[in-house]
LOVEXPA-174371 format. One record per atom (N, C-alpha, C): y, z, x; residue in three letters. Coordinates in pm, whole numbers, plus 32768, in hexadecimal, padded with zeros to 4 digits. Each point is the difference from the previous one (the first is absolute). Layout:
N
YZXAla/...
//
This chain:
312
7BC27D2B78D7Met/80468031804DMet/7FD6806F8067Met/8027801C8082Pro/7FD08068804APro/8084807A7FDEPro/7FCC807B7FF3Arg/808380547FEBArg/7FCD804C809BArg/80878013805DPhe/7FF480518067Phe/804F80678000Phe/7FBC803A8059Ser/805A809C7FDCSer/7FDA804680ACSer/8034808C8000Gly/80038045807DGly/80307FDA808EGly/7FCD80338074Ile/808B7FB08062Ile/7FC07FA88067Ile/80497F9F7FE7Ile/7FD17F688031Ile/80747FF2805EIle/7FE180218083Pro/806C7FF58096Pro/80087F6C8024Pro/807E80067FF3Pro/80217F638079Pro/7FC37FEF8052Pro/7FAF7FCB802DVal/7FC77FD58072Val/804E7FEA8085Val/7FFB80258071Val/8056800C8063Val/7FA47F548045Val/802E7FB28030Thr/7FDD7F788022Thr/7FF8801380A9Thr/7F9C8002803APro/800780388071Pro/7FFF7F888080Pro/804E7FE68052Leu/7FE77F9F8065Leu/80148003806FLeu/7FD17FD48079Thr/7FF37FE88056Thr/80977FB68039Thr/80277F9D7FCBArg/80AD7FC78050Arg/7FF07FCE7F3CArg/80A880078019Pro/80497FD67F70Pro/7F9F7F887FB6Pro/7FC97FC1805CAsp/7FD47F897F9CAsp/7F617FDC803BAsp/7FB180927FE9Gln/7F6E7FEF8012Gln/7FE780817FB3Gln/7FAD800A7FA7Leu/7FCA80477FD0Leu/7F9180808038Leu/7FEC806B7FFEAsp/7FB180438056Asp/7F6680247F93Asp/7FA47F8D7FFCVal/7FA580267F97Val/7F99805F8006Val/7FEB802780B2Asp/7FA780967FCAAsp/803F80667FDFAsp/808A80068014Ala/805E80607FBFAla/8010801D7F6AAla/80217F5A7FCCAla/8006801D7F7EAla/7F4680177FA0Ala/7FB77FDB8085Arg/7F7980517F7AArg/7FF980978034Arg/8030801E8062Arg/800780AC8038Arg/808380407FA5Arg/80497FC97FB4Ile/805880207F99Ile/7FF280167F7BIle/7F957FA87FC6Val/7F987FE37FA8Val/7FB3805B7FD7Val/7FB180368084Glu/7FC980647FFDGlu/802B808B7FE6Glu/805D8021806FHis/805D80777FF9His/803780157F6FHis/80317F9F7FD6Leu/804280077F70Leu/7FA2805F7F74Leu/7F8D7F65800FLeu/7F8180437F8ALeu/7FC480998021Leu/7FD7804380A1Thr/7FF1804B7FFDThr/806880497FE7Thr/8085802B7FCEGly/807580547FFEGly/7FC580027F6CGly/7FDB7F9A7FB0Gly/7FD2802D7F71Gly/80677F857FA1Gly/80587FAD805CVal/80617FA87F8BVal/7FB87FBF7F92Val/805E7FDF7FB1Asn/7FB57FC57F8EAsn/80317F647FD6Asn/800C7F9C80A0Gly/80227F807FFEGly/80388013806EGly/801E7F67803BLeu/804E7FF2806CLeu/80707F6D7FAELeu/809380138051Phe/80767FB47FF1Phe/80317FDB8054Phe/7F9B7F4A8033Val/80327FD9807BVal/808A7FAB7FDAVal/80417FF0809DLeu/80667FAE7FFDLeu/8064800C7FA3Leu/801480A17FE3Gly/807F80287FDAGly/806F80098056Gly/807280637FEAThr/807A80308052Thr/7FB0803F8084Thr/7FAA807F7FFBThr/7FCE80348046Thr/7FB27FAC8072Thr/7FCB7F9E7FABGly/7FAD7F718037Gly/80387FB38066Gly/808D7FF47FE5Glu/80637FAE804CGlu/7FEB7F7A7FD2Glu/7FD57FE47F6BGly/7FB87F817FC8Gly/80797F7C8035Gly/807780237FC1Pro/80417F7B801CPro/802E7FEA808CPro/800080738062Ser/800D7FDE8078Ser/7F9E7FB5806ASer/7F8A80027FABLeu/7F827FB6804BLeu/7FDF7F717FEBLeu/7FCA7FD88039Thr/7FE67F6B8019Thr/7FB27FEB7FB2Thr/7FEB7F7F7F86Tyr/7FA380037FCATyr/7F8F7FDB8010Tyr/7FB87FF3808DGln/7F5E7FFF800DGln/800580958015Gln/804A8074800EIle/7FE18070803FIle/7FE4802C7F4DIle/80647FF77F97Arg/7FFD800E7F6FArg/7F697FE47FDCArg/7FA37F7F800CTyr/7F917FE27FD7Tyr/7FD480198038Tyr/7FC980048097Glu/7FC68071803EGlu/7FEA80A58009Glu/806280217FB2Met/800B807E8001Met/7FA080097F7BMet/80337FCF7F9FVal/7FC380057F62Val/7F4D7FDD8015Val/7FEE7FB28044Glu/7F667FF98036Glu/7FBF80818017Glu/803B8005808AVal/7FC480858047Val/7FF9809C7FAEVal/80717FF57FAAVal/7FFD809A7FA5Val/7F937FD67F96Val/80267FA47FD2Cys/7F8280057F7ECys/7F7C7FF9803CCys/7FD27FD08061Glu/7F6E7FE98045Glu/7FE980A38011Glu/803E8048805AAla/8023806B8050Ala/7FD680817F6FAla/80687FD37F8AAla/7FF880537F7EAla/7F777FFD7FCAAla/7FA97F8B7FFFAla/7F987FDE7FB3Ala/7FE680357F87Ala/80727FD57FAESer/801180207F7FSer/7FC380927FB9Ser/8029807C806AArg/801F8077800CArg/806480377FB4Arg/807C7FBF802CVal/8058802D7F95Val/80677F627FFBVal/804C80007F96Ser/80697F887FDBSer/804D7FF8805FSer/80137F5F8017Val/80447FE9808DVal/80867FB97FA4Val/806F802D8027Leu/807E7FC37F97Leu/801A7FAF808FLeu/80427FA67FE6Val/806A7F8A8046Val/808A7FFB8004Val/8048802B8063Gly/80947FD78002Gly/80187F3F8000Gly/80397FD97F79Val/801A7F628007Val/80B27FFF802CVal/804A80738008Thr/808C7FC6801AThr/80287FB68025Thr/805E7FA07FD9Asp/80317FA58049Asp/805C7FA57FE5Asp/805A7F91803CThr/80587FD47FC2Thr/7FCE7F787FAFThr/7F9E7FD98029Ser/7FB07F9A7FD1Ser/7FAA80267F89Ser/80177FA97F93Leu/7F96804C7F80Leu/7F9D7FE8801CLeu/7FEF7F5C8058Ala/7F707F727FF4Ala/7FA48084808DAla/805580338051Glu/7FD6807D80A3Glu/7FB4804A7F8FGlu/803B804B7FAFSer/7FC1808E7FD5Ser/7F777FB97FAFSer/80077FA87FA6Leu/7F8C7FCF7FB3Leu/7F977FD1809FLeu/80277FAB8032His/7F6E7FFB8066His/7FDE80A6803FHis/806A80328046Leu/7FA780817FFDLeu/7FBF80447F78Leu/7FF57FF47FB5Ala/7FD9804F7F95Ala/7F8B7FC57FBCAla/802D7F638040Glu/7F4F7FAA7FD5Glu/7FAA803A808FGlu/803B801A8067His/7F988042809BHis/7FB080767FC5His/806E806E7FBAAla/7FE480797FF7Ala/7F517FD97F99Ala/80597FCB7F97Ala/7F6C7FE47FA2Ala/7F778004803FAla/80257F938079Ala/7F8B7FC28033Ala/7FB480378045Ala/807380808022Asn/7FAC806C8060Asn/7FD0806F7FB0Asn/802280097F85Gly/7FC380847FB2Gly/804C80517FEDGly/80A27FDF800CAla/804A80887FBDAla/801A7FF47F83Ala/8045806B7FC6Ala/7FF580347F90Ala/807D7FC07FDBAla/806D80078043Ala/80B07FFA7F96Ala/80307FD88082Ala/805B7FC97FE5Ile/808B7FC38038Ile/806680677FE3Ile/80678010808FVal/809880417FD0Val/80447FCB8038Val/809380057FAFAla/805D7F9D802EAla/807D80597FCBAla/80647FEF8070Ala/8086802C7FE4Ala/80487F7D7FBEAla/807A80228008Ala/80457F7C7FDCAla/802C7FBF8069Ala/802E7F3F7FE3Pro/80027FBF8070Pro/809A8022803BPro/8035801E8073Tyr/80478009806BTyr/804F7F8C8008Tyr/8072802E8053Tyr/80777F928038Tyr/806E7FB47FA4Tyr/7FC67FCB7F9DPhe/804F7FD97F94Phe/803C806F7FB2Phe/808F80237FCCAla/7FE1804C7F86Ala/7FEA7FE37FABAla/7FF380247F87Thr/7FA47FDB7F94Thr/8032808B7F90Thr/7FB87FC77FABSer/8005805C7F55Ser/7F8C80497FC5Ser/7FEF80627FB9Gln/7F7F80197FC4Gln/7FB07F8F7FA6Gln/806A7F9C7FCCAsn/7FB27FC67FC3Asn/7FD17F708051Asn/80187FF5807AAla/7FB67FB88045Ala/7F89802D8052Ala/80408075801DVal/7F71806E8072Val/7F9680077F79Val/803880227F78Ala/7F7E800E7F9AAla/7FA97F6F7FEFAla/806B7F8C8003Asp/7FB97F557FD7Asp/7FA2802D80B7Asp/801980118056Trp/7F9D7FED807DTrp/7FAE80567FFBTrp/7FEA80647FCCPhe/7F6C80687FDCPhe/7FD67FC47FD0Phe/802B7FBB7F74Arg/7FAD7FB97F83Arg/7FBA7F7F8048Arg/80597FD68054Gln/7FA87F888028Gln/7F917FFF808BGln/801280998035Leu/7FA4801D8061Leu/7F9180177FBALeu/8009805D7F9BAla/7FA580667F9EAla/7FA87F7E7FBBAla/80497F9E7FCDAsp/7FAB7F887FC3Asp/7FAE7FB68016Asp/80377FEF80B4Ser/7F667FB0805CSer/7FFC8034805CSer/7FD8809C801BSer/7FE680378026Ser/7F4280248010Ser/7F987FE18039Pro/7FAF801C8000Pro/7F9B80C47FA0Pro/8067802D8035Leu/800880A6802ELeu/805B80387FB8Leu/7FF480667FC9Pro/808680767FACPro/807580318087Pro/80597FF07F9ALeu/807A7FFD8060Leu/8039808E7FF4Leu/80478070805DVal/801A804D800AVal/80A780168003Val/805F800F7FB6Leu/808F7FF38046Leu/8019807B807ELeu/80387FBC8061Tyr/8061805F804DTyr/80977FF57FF0Tyr/801680758006Asn/8099800F7FFBAsn/802880358045Asn/80317FD28071Met/804080258085Met/80867FEC801BMet/80307FF67FB9Pro/80957FE28011Pro/804F802C80A1Pro/7FE180498039Gly/80067FF4809EGly/80187FB58029Gly/7F957FB87FF1Cys/7FE07F70804DCys/80047F657FDCCys/800780127F9FVal/80157F967FA6Val/80707FDA7FA5Val/806880807FFFGly/804D7FF77FDFGly/805780137F3EGly/7F9A7FDA7FCBIle/7FD880287F72Ile/7FA780517FDCIle/8047803E7F7FHis/7FC880867FAAHis/7FC37FC07F89His/7F7880358019Leu/7FDB7FAE7F6CLeu/801380807FA5Leu/80317FC07F88Ala/804D803A7F8CAla/7F6880307FA5Ala/803B80657FCALeu/7FA380497FB3Leu/7FC77F6F7F91Leu/805E7FDD7FC4Asp/7FF37F8A7FC0Asp/7FC17F957FF7Asp/80007FB8809AThr/7F9A7FC0803AThr/7F9F80498035Thr/7FDB804D8020Val/7F7B80417FF4Val/7FA67FE57F70Val/804A80517FB6Thr/7FE57FFE7F88Thr/7FB17F7B7FD3Thr/806F7FA97FE5Glu/7FE47F888004Glu/7F7D7FA98034Glu/7FEA801C806BLeu/7FA27FD18053Leu/7F778037800FLeu/8001807C7FB2Ser/7FA7803C7FEDSer/7F9F7FB57FA1Ser/802B7FBA7F8AAla/7FC27FD27FABAla/7FA27F6F8016Ala/80437FF58079His/7FA77F958053His/7F5B80218032His/7FB07FA57FA8Pro/7F85805A7FFDPro/7FBC7FF080AAPro/80307FB9804BAsn/7FE680088098Asn/80498061804CAsn/807580517FDCIle/804E80678051Ile/7FA980517FBEIle/7FDF806C8072Val/7FDD80937FE5Val/7FFF80558037Val/807A800C8012Gly/8053807E8049Gly/807B7FF4803AGly/8048804D804EVal/80708015805CVal/7FFB80538039Val/801F7FF3809ALys/8026807C8056Lys/80747FEC8050Lys/804680787FB0Asp/807E8021802BAsp/803380298091Asp/80367FBA8046Ser/806E80568081Ser/807F800E7FF9Ser/800B80297F82Ser/80C17FF7800FSer/802480718040Ser/7FC580787FE5Gly/80098098800BGly/805680387F8BGly/80317FC47FD8Glu/802C80427F59Glu/7FBC801A7FDAGlu/7FF0809A7FCDLeu/7FA7803C7FA2Leu/800C80037F6DLeu/80837FF47FEFAsp/80347FF97F72Asp/7FA67F807FB6Asp/801A7F79807FTyr/7F947F777FC1Tyr/7FA7801D8003Tyr/7FB680568042Phe/7F807FE18025Phe/7FB6803B7F6APhe/8050809F7FE8Gln/7FD680397F85Gln/80027F967F88Gln/805F7FD37FBCHis/80167FA97FCCHis/7F997F758014His/7FCF7FCA8060Leu/7F817FAD8010Leu/7F8880557FACLeu/7FEA807F8033Cys/7F9D803D7FBFCys/7FED803B7F83Cys/808980017FCAAla/8001801D7F4EAla/80177F9E7FD6Ala/800C7F838035Ala/7FDD7F807FD0Ala/7F7D7FB17FD5Ala/7F9780298073Phe/7F9D7FDC7FF7Phe/7FA3805B801APhe/800880877F97Cys/7F9E806C801DCys/7F827FED7F56Cys/80327F927FCCAsp/7F867FFC7FB4Asp/7FC57F7B7FFEAsp/80297FB280A7Asp/7FD97F727FFAAsp/7FBA8020805AAsp/7F4D7FE67FD5Ser/7F607FE98050Ser/7FFE7FAC805DSer/80637F918008Asp/7FFB7F8E802EAsp/805E7FF28059Asp/8054806C8009Phe/80A97FF08067Phe/7FE8808E806APhe/7FD17FC4806BAla/800080888066Ala/809180258031Ala/8025807D802FVal/809680118052Val/7FF5802D8083Val/80207FD88031Phe/7FE58045809CPhe/806F801A807DPhe/802A8094802EMet/806180258025Met/7FF87FCE80BBMet/805C7FCB801BGly/80117FB780A1Gly/7FFE807D8065Gly/808380608026Pro/800F8036801APro/7FCC80B07FD1Pro/7FB2801180DBGlu/7F81805E7FA1Glu/8053807E8009Glu/806C80048024Glu/803680C47FCEGlu/7FF77FFE7F65Glu/80077FAD7FDCLeu/803080257F99Leu/7F6A7FD07F62Leu/7F6180158063Ile/7FC080287FBCIle/7FF680427F97Ile/8004808C8005Pro/7FFC80547F95Pro/80377FE37FA8Pro/80827FEC8015Gln/80617FD77F7AGln/7FE17F9B7FA1Gln/7FC67F99805AAla/7FEB7F777FE7Ala/7F8380367F8AAla/7F988055802BVal/7F6280177FA3Val/805880387F96Val/805D8056800FAla/801D80847F9FAla/80567F7A7F75Ala/80547FA8802EAla/800F7F7D7FC8Ala/7F967FC27F93Ala/7F968016803DGly/7FA67F8E7FCBGly/7FD57F93804FGly/7FFC80148088Ala/7FD17F7D8052Ala/7F8D7FF3801CAla/7FC67F8D800BAsp/7F5A7FC28010Asp/7FFC800A8066Asp/8048800C806CGly/7FFA7FFA8082Gly/8068803A8086Gly/7FDB7FD9807DGly/80517FD98053Gly/7FA97FD7808FGly/809A7F9F803DVal/7FCF7F928044Val/8078806C8078Val/7FC0803C8031Cys/8015803F8092Cys/800D7FE4808ACys/802C7FC48052Gly/7FFF7FE4807FGly/7FCF8049805EGly/801B80827FF3Gly/7FE280728051Gly/7F5F800E800DGly/7FCB7FAE7F3EGly/7F777FFA801DGly/7F987FCC8069Gly/804F7FB9804AAsn/7FBF7FC2807BAsn/7FEB804C8069Asn/8059805B8011Leu/7FF48066804ALeu/7F94808F7FFBLeu/802280107F85Leu/7FC5808F7FCDLeu/7FB47FF07F5ELeu/7FA57F9E7FF2Pro/80037FCC7F81Pro/7FBA80877FC5Pro/7FC080668011Arg/7FBD80557FAFArg/8057804C7FCCArg/809480178042Thr/805F80707FE3Thr/803C7FB47F81Thr/801F7F8B8008Tyr/80127FC47F95Tyr/7FBD7FDA7F5DTyr/7F8F7FF97FFDVal/7FBA80307FB5Val/7FF8805D7FD2Val/7FEC806B8052Asp/8005809A7FC7Asp/805A801E7FA2Asp/80887FC88070Leu/8078802D7F8BLeu/7FF97FA47F93Leu/7FDE7F987FFEPhe/80027FDF7F61Phe/7F82804C7FAAPhe/7FAB800A8062Ala/7FB0803A7F91Ala/803280B17FB1Ala/804B802E8075Ala/800180587FF6Ala/807580387FABAla/80897F807FFCSer/801E7FE97F84Ser/7FF07FDE7F75Ser/7F9A7F95800CLys/7FD280137F90Lys/7FAE80887FBBLys/7FDE802D8026Arg/7FAE80A17F9FArg/80A480718045Arg/806D7FF18018Ala/8064806C7FEBAla/7FD180528071Ala/7FCD7FF08043Asp/7FFF80648053Asp/804D802F8095Asp/807C801A7FBDGlu/80978059805EGlu/7FCA80118087Glu/7FBC804D8053Ser/7FE08032804FSer/7FC27F928044Ser/7FAE7FB47FDBGlu/7FD47F9A8065Glu/804E7F65801CGlu/8050800F7F78Ile/80867FB28020Ile/805980188057Ile/800C806F8022Arg/80918038805AArg/7F937FD98075Arg/7F888032803DArg/7FE08020804BArg/7FF37F508031Arg/7FF47F7B7FD0Leu/7FE37F9E8025Leu/80947FBB7FE9Leu/8064802D7FD5Ser/809A7FAD8004Ser/800B804B8072Ser/7FE8807A803BAsn/8037806880A5Asn/7FB57F5B8044Asn/7F847FD37FD0Val/7FF07F9E8079Val/805C7F777FFEVal/800B7FCC7F86Val/803D7F8B7FF6Val/808A8009804DVal/8036806A7FDCGlu/80A980358024Glu/7FE87FEE80A7Glu/7F9780268050Gln/7FFA80288075Gln/7FE87F5E8035Gln/7F907FB17FB8Val/80077F508028Val/80A67FCB8016Val/803580227FA1Phe/808F7FC57FEDPhe/80548035805CPhe/801380988037Glu/804180588066Glu/7FD17FCE8079Glu/7F6B7FF98030His/7FE97FF5807BHis/7FDD7F5C7FFBHis/7FDD7FE07FCCVal/7FD17F3B801BVal/80757FB97FD3Val/800B7FDD7F57Tyr/80767FB47FDBTyr/806C7FF38029Tyr/802F8070801FArg/80A78018801EArg/80268008808EArg/80477FBF8032Asp/8019800880B0Asp/804880937FF0Asp/8024804D80AAPro/803480567FF2Pro/80AC802B7FD4Pro/802D7F737FDCSer/807D80027FAFSer/7FCE800B7F63Ser/7FA97FDA7FCFGly/7FF880047F60Gly/7FD97F997FEAGly/80327F638050Glu/7FDE7F937FDBGlu/7F527FFA7FD3Glu/7FF27F907F9AMet/7F6E7FC47FF6Met/7FD97F9A8033Met/7FBA80068067Asn/7F8B7F7F8036Asn/7F7280017FDDAsn/7FFD7FED7F55Leu/7F90803C7FE5Leu/7F777FC98038Leu/7FE97F5A7FF4Ile/7FA77F978026Ile/7FC6801980B5Ile/80837FF18051Pro/7FC080498098Pro/7FD2807C800APro/8043802B7FB9Ala/7FD080AE800BAla/7FAF80037FECAla/7FC17FC27FABLeu/7F7280067F8CLeu/7F907FF78062Leu/7FFE7F868050Lys/7FDB7FA7800ALys/7FCD805680AALys/8076801A801FLeu/7FD48098809DLeu/7FC680637FF0Leu/802180367F79Ala/7F8980837FFAAla/7F817FC37FDFAla/7FD87F827FACMet/7F8B7FD28019Met/7FBF7FFE8061Met/80387FAF8070Arg/7FEA7FDF80A6Arg/7FE38088802EArg/8048807D7FD3Leu/7FD2807A8057Leu/7F9D802F7FB1Leu/7FC37FD87F92Arg/7F9480397FE0Arg/7F5E7F948006Arg/803F7FB2804AGly/7F8C7F97802DGly/80077FBB7F83Gly/803A7FAE7FB8Ile/7FB37FC97F7FIle/80577F2C803AIle/807E80168027Cys/80147FA08016Cys/80777FCF8066Cys/80307F8B8032Thr/80667FF1804CThr/808480417FBCThr/807480208055Gly/80967FE87FC2Gly/801C7F907FF0Gly/7FDF7F898025Cys/80467F8A7FE3Cys/800D7FC27F72Cys/80B27FFE7FD1Thr/801B7FB87FB2Thr/80427F80801BThr/803E7FBD7F84Ala/80177F8D8011Ala/80907FED7FEDAla/80397F91803CPro/8097802A7FFAPro/802D7FEF7F51Pro/8056802A7FDFPro/80838035805BPro/8002807D800BPro/7F9980667FD2Leu/7FE5809F7FECLeu/804A802A8085Leu/807380218018Pro/80258059808BPro/7FAE807F803DPro/7FDA7FED8069Pro/7FAB804A804EPro/8043809D8011Pro/7F9F80577FF2Leu/80148093801DLeu/804B7FFE8075Leu/8063804E7FC8Thr/8050804C8097Thr/7FA880558061Thr/80227FF08081Pro/7F8F808F8043Pro/801080757FA5Pro/807C80377FD6Glu/8006806D7FD9Glu/7F7F80137F82Glu/80247F9B7FB5His/7F9F801A7F79His/7F667FF18035His/80067FBD8030Thr/7F727FE48067Thr/7FB0809E804CThr/807F800F8043Thr/7FB4809F802FThr/7FF380777F99Thr/806D7FE97F96Gln/7FF1807E7F6EGln/7F8E7FE67FD8Gln/7FB57F837FC5Ile/7F8C7FF17FD8Ile/7F85802F8040Ile/801B7FBB80ACThr/7F8680418034Thr/7FF98097801CThr/80638045800EVal/7FF7808C8008Val/7FD3804E7FA1Val/80457FAA7F7AAsn/7FCF80547F93Asn/7F797FC87F9CAsn/7FD37FB18004Leu/7F9F7FD97FB0Leu/7F7E80478019Leu/8010804C804DAla/7F79807F7FE6Ala/801D80417FA5Ala/8087803D8007Lys/802280447F99Lys/7FEE7FF57F42Lys/7FFB7F557FFEVal/7FE77FCD7F74Val/7F907FFE8001Val/7FE07FF98063Leu/7F5D7FC07FD1Leu/7F9B80A47FE1Leu/805880578037Asn/7FC7809C7FFAAsn/801D7FEB7F76Asn/806B800A7FC9Ala/800F80187FA0Ala/7FD67FF37F7FAla/7FC77F548012Ala/7F777FC17FC5Ala/7FA080218001Ala/7FD8806C804AGly/7F87801C8028Gly/7F9E7F8A8043Gly/80257FB08044Val/7FE67F6F804CVal/7FFB8025809DVal/7F8D7FF1803BGlu/803C7FF68094Glu/801E7FAD802AGlu/80637FE3807FSer/801A7F928077Ser/7F817FC47FE7Ser/803A7F898059Ala/7FA67F7C8032Ala/80357FCF8086Ala/7FAE7FA9804AAla/80307FE68082Ala/804F7F9A7FA9Ala/80657F9B8066Ser/804B7FAA7FCFSer/7FD47F948042Ser/802D7F9E7FCCVal/7FDA7F328056Val/8063800F7FE1Val/7FE67F8B8081Pro/806A7FA48055Pro/806280017FBCPro/8067800E8056Ala/809580057FC1Ala/80067F588007Ala/80687FD97FBESer/80227F6A7FC2Ser/80827FE77FE6Ser/
//
């Protein structure tokens, strides 16, 4: 079984319209991320708007990213769905295109229990041609994977890790403690601002949305955290704080992460700013904030600005 580690960004899905993939931009994003030194690519996650996309776009995104990555790094594919059959169909497509693993959050819509969710994951892992990474995303799917549930599922031979996006550091530290001696089960941090604390707890890596904009920053932050370089951790954490202050949060302090990230990437010449419904558009004030302050963020990260691509 593969052992995943390092920075594996949740890849933005570039769109020309809400129902059309920007294939050229997808290839451009892959090269941008690999040049930044990332250790893998996670497509169709939350930052990739997976559940909001048409099935055609999901399948096409897998094809394009796997082809562009050309086995240089592992590609992990999000298969979160309300239908187990659809999750398995996408897992089979991912395997056929050379992906290394699938990632799945609990099925949403119907209220459920820990036992029912554990059974769902077991069925997915039993039938998936690829190993499964669990995705704890209670803010989006409405259920928090209990530590006992993750521990129970980790015994399955086709379940190889967990990505935790709960933002609860105590829970994450307990996850790391539970699996610190398990060489077959990896623990990944979702919230990027917690990478230093996650590494200190024993995390195997991070799934950092901001890595789409500044991949080298997050790769270097993870490396600095691994070697406990406090000066470098402070410097790079300051860049991450600026990403939150000037990009993710609007002038009132509210988060609108994905549209904001896509606008910043457009200003860097990487992709358009188009998102799929139901994500809300940026306010004029938020757009101005990003446009005015992005150069400051890039400068802090030691990155030069680039001409923007057309708005969408």
